N, C-alpha and C positions, 0 to 999 in steps of 0.2 A: 903417354901423350894429355896433354891436357880435354879438359870437358868442352870446352871452347870451341874445339880445335874437333872433333865429332858429335857432338851437342847430345849424348849420353854420358852422364856420369863415370869417374871411373870404375868403379866398382863394377856398373854393368859391362864397362868396356873390358875388364879386364874380364871377369865371367866367356862374356862373349867369346873373345882369345881365345881361351883355357878350352872351349868348347865347340870350337873351330878345330882348331890342332890336335884333341884328342878324334873329334871325327874322322879325320886328316889321315889321323896315325893310323886310325884302327883300318881303314881301306889302302893303307900301305901295308903291313901286316897283313892282308890276305894272300897278296904277291911271295911273303917269305915264308907265309906258309905252306902256300905250294911247291916255291926253293924247295925243302929244306922237305916236304915226301918225295920228292921229280930225287933230291941224293940219298930215297930210303934212313933222312934221319929224324926218324917219328918223336925223338925223344925231343930235338928243337924243335918242331912242325908241334908238339903241345906249348914247347915253350914261347911262340909264338901266337897262340893262340890266347894260353894264357894272357900274353899283355895286350892281346887284342882286347877281352874281356874288362884287365882291369882301364884301358882308356875309355871303352862304350860308355862299363859306371862311371866313368870319372866327368863322360857328358850328358852324362844321364842327369848329375847332380847338377849341377850348371844350370841344363837347365829347369830345376825346382827351387836351385835359389834362382835365377831368373822369371819364376813364376811367381816368387813371393814377393816382388823386390815391382812387380808391377808391366815387368819390359816386354815380354813374353804372350803370347795366345796361352789358351785353357789346356789346348792336346797336348797326350802325352809323345812323349820321342816311341819307335816302332822298333 
């Protein structure tokens, strides 16, 4: 999407997009963990937790890059 359509440059838009999708996926994985645990599949639940942590790290890195670009406030993600 060209910068003119969003008001943001492409790199900022891309970082925001990756951050959003990482956070959204992380939220969804919580349900996957519960489903696996309810099915007695601890190894699979652990896998989903690992994937969730990777997405959380990805979202945090996006946040840090956006801060460096001056595109967001200086607070840290919780």
